[in-house]
N, C-alpha and C positions, 0 to 999 in steps of 0.2 A: 763427307766421311761419316760412316755409321758402322755399327757392328755387322758381322756376317749374319745372313739370314738363317734362322733356325727352322724347326719344323712348324707346321701350321698349328699343331696343338700347343707347342711351346710358346708361340707368339700369342695365341689366345689366352693362355694362362698368364703370361707376362702382362698383357693388357688388363686382365681382370685384377691382378695384383696392384697395378698402377692406379686403377679406379678406386680400389679400397683405400690405398694410402692417400690419394687425392682428396677423398671425401672425409677421411678420419678427423682432421682438424675442425672442419665445419660441423660435423656431427657432435664432437665433444663440446665445442663452444655453444652450439645450439642447445644441447642437453643442459649445459650449465646455465644458459640464459633463462630457460623455462623452469629451472629448479629441479630437474630430474637427477642430474649429477652435479651437485654443488662442489665446485673445485676450489673455492676460496679457502675453506677450512684446511684442505689438504695442502694448498700452497702455503698457508700460514704456518702449519706445523713443520713443513719441510724447510722453509726459510728460517723458522725459529731455531732449528737445529744447526743449519749451515751457517747462518749469520752469527751464531754464538761461538764458532770455531775461531781460534786465534789466527789461523792461516788466512781467513777471509777478512780479518780486521786490520791487517798490516797495510802500510802505504803502498807496497808493491803488489798487492793482491791482484789487481786487474791485469797487471803485466804478467804475473805468473799464470793466471788463467788463460790469457791469450797465448803465451808461449807453450804451455802444456797442451792447450787445445790444438794448436798447429802440430805439435809433436804427436799427439794422439791420433789425429786424422791421417797424418802421413804414415804412421806405423800401420794403421788399419788398412790403407790401400796398398802399402808396400807388401804386407803379408797376403793381401788378396791377389797380388800379382803372381804369387807362388802357387796358387790353387788352380789346378787344371779344370775343375768344375765350373769356373767362372769364365772360361775361354770364350764362350759364345757372347758374352757381354762386352768384350773388348773391342775398341774401335780400331786399334792396331793389332792385327791377328798374331797371337802367339799362344802356345799351350800353357807354358809355365815359365816364369822368370824369377829366380831366387835372389838375383843380385840386389834388388832394393831391400829385401829382408836382411841380407848381410850388412848392408850399409846402415840401416837403422839399429841393428844390434851393436855394431862397433860405436856408432854415434851415441847410443845409450850408455855404453861404458864410459865414454869421455864425459858425458853430462853428469852422470851420477857420481863419478869420481870427483868431479868439481864440487858438487853439492856436499859430498862427504867431507871434503877438505875445508869448505867454507863453513859448514854447519848451519846454514840458513837456506830455506825457511823451514826445513823439516827436522832439524836436529841432526843427529848422526846415525841413529839406529835404523831409521827408514831408508836413507840413502845406502847404508851398508848392505842391507838386505836386498835392495833392488840391484845394486851393483853386483853382488854375488850371483844373482840370477842371470844378469846379462853376461857376466864373465863365463858362467857355465855354458850358456847358449853359444857364445862366441867360440869357446874352446871345442865343444862337441861338434859344432857345425863347420869348424875350420874357416871362420869368416875372414881372418886376417890373410890367409893364403888366397882366398877368393879376391880380396881387395888388391893384393899385390899382382895377381895374375892378369887383371884387366887394366888397360891403360886409362889413367885419370881417376880411378875409383878412390884411391887413397886421398888425393887432394879434394875430391868431391865431398868425401866424408868429413875431412878436417874443416873444410869451408862451411859445411852445414853446422858443425859444432861452434865455430867462431861466430856465425851469424846468430845462432840461438843465444849464446852467452853475451854477444855484443848487443843484442836487443835489450836484454835485461840490464846490462851495464849502462847502456844509453839512457834508459828510463830512470835508473837510479841517479845518474848525473843530472838529468832533467829535473828531478825532484829536489836537487840541491838549490836550484834557482827558482823553481815554481812549486809551491805547495799544492798537492793534489786537491782538486775541488771537492768540497763536501757533498755528500749524497744522502738522501733519506734512507734510514735503516728500518723503519717501522714496517708493519704488515702492508702488503700491496694486493689490490684486487687483480684477478685474472685479466679483466678487460683492460685495465691500465697497463699491465705488464705486456700484453700482446701489442697494444698500440705503441708503446715506447720502443719495444724491440723491432717491430715492423718499420717504424719511422726511421730508426737508426740504420737499418739495413738499406732501405731505399735511399736515404741521404748519403750514406757512404758510397754506394754505387754511383749515384748521380755526380757527386763531387769528383771522385777519382776518375770517372770515365772521361771527363774533360782533360784532366792531366794526362791520362793514358793516350788520349787522342793527340795531344800536343807532343808527347814523346815520340810519336811516329811521324811528325811533321819534319820535313827535311831540314828546315831552318833551325829547329830546336834540338834535333837528334844529335847533332855534333857536340852540344854542350851537356847532354845528359848521358847516363850510362845504362839506359834501358836495354841496350843490345845484349848485355850479359844475361838478362832474363830469357832471351830467345835462343841462347846457345843450347844445342842438343849434345849431350855427352857422347863421346866416341864409344864408350862401353855399352850404352843403352840404345842409341840410334832412334830413340823415341822420347816423347815427353813423359816425365815421371812425376808422381805425386810430390816428391821432394823438391822438384823444380819450382814449386810454388814459392819457396823462400830463397830461390837463387837470384838475388838482386844485387845490383851495384849499390853503393852507399847512399847516393842521392835518391835513387829510385826507392830504396827501402825507407829512407827518412820521409819522403813524401807520403808513402802509404801510411806510415805510423802517424804522421802529422794530421792527415785527413781523419784518421780514426779518433785521434784525441779531440779534434774539433767537433766531430759528430757526437762523441760521448758527452760533450758538455752542452749540447742543445736540449733544452727542456721542451716538452710537448704540451704540458698542461699548466704552463706558467710557473713551474717549480722545477728544481733540479731533477735530472733523470735518476730514478731509483737505483740503488746499488745492485739489486738482483738483476734489473734490466741491463745494467752495464756488463755484468758478468755474462749473462746469456747472449748479449750482443756479440761479445768476443768469441763465444763458442760457435754461434751460428755463422758469423762472418768467416771465421777460419775454416769451418766445415765447407761452406760454399766455395771458397777459394781453392781448397785442396781438391774438392770434387771436380771442379772445372779443369784441373790439370791432370787428374788421375787417368783420364781416357776411358771411362766406362760409360756404356750406353745401356744401363740396366733399367729394370722396371722401377727402381728406387730413385733414379737420377732426376734432378730437378727439371730438366728439359722434357722428361717423360711425364712427370707428375703434372706440370703446368706448362704445356707447350704454347709457345707464343708469348709467354710471360717471362720465363727463365730461358736464358741461352744455354747455360750449363756447359758441359764438356763438348756437346755437339758443335757449339760455335767456337768455344775457346781453343780447342785443339786445332780447328781450322785456322784460327788467328795465328797460332804459333807455327803452323805449317806454311802458311802463305806470307806471314810477316806483315799482314795488313788486314783490314776489315774486322768487324766484330770487336769493337774496342770496349764495350761494356763488360764489366766483370760478372754481373749476375743476370741483369734483365735484358730486354730486347728493344725497348721503345726508342732509345737514342740511336741505336744502330739502324733501326728501320726507318726513322723519320728525320733524323738530324745528320748523322755521320755518313749516311748512304750516298 
């Protein structure tokens, strides 16, 4: 399964864009290594500002970053589904689908109303402003009428809200019994940051891939609730970016548990740096949502690094067939172990 073929000129332009994006990290790191573009001072200045903010100092900071990263990536791809100009990049052909955008708009109303009521972690002024913006969009777009018009959309939206808040509540309860591990807050070199984030992504993918493979074994499948993640909603009839977080309780707990384990693995004989932990959550959530969103664009991980990342190209097939391609991000286990 791949996107519909475009014009020869369009394909050539997409290939050129992919090459630029593919080489960009290596060029930047190479320029940094030889001193042409010193990135350490920029990183130190940025971390000095972010690390001093109260939001990032709280015990729930990593959970908030993970939750809002999931939300941000899902909103991005949900709005992308509404844009006709991106039709040629979609693996499942459609010109425009605004239903995901209506879902995230109503979902946002529920989330920001909750944060306004609780008053944490943003106080009340910020949630009130964001809630007002969401309410305006929902009323102008008629999102509630759209949700009621399509079978299952109201429950789908409510379930997404419960999963978002349930994750944060679960981490808060976990902290009652386990104090969050301490992490370095001092300046960090770019090289160390890249190594720690890369190791965490590879380790997460490796560990969860074995669990994912087990979830599809007939003997274990009856005891697990992974089938919920493979349900295709009647109103969409395709995999959505928001389906990334459509998990049963045990399935969800295993994913979170693996991430907690990985975040507490040090690479250089010391605890993982706090900035690396934040970036890990942003990158992992982005890769997970991308693999479910169903785009075969020049920016897609499987286009940037074919044979290394499976991306949406493999994961959409996994959801379609219900088997094969068990790795979340990479290809090597599927190619040489699970095959």
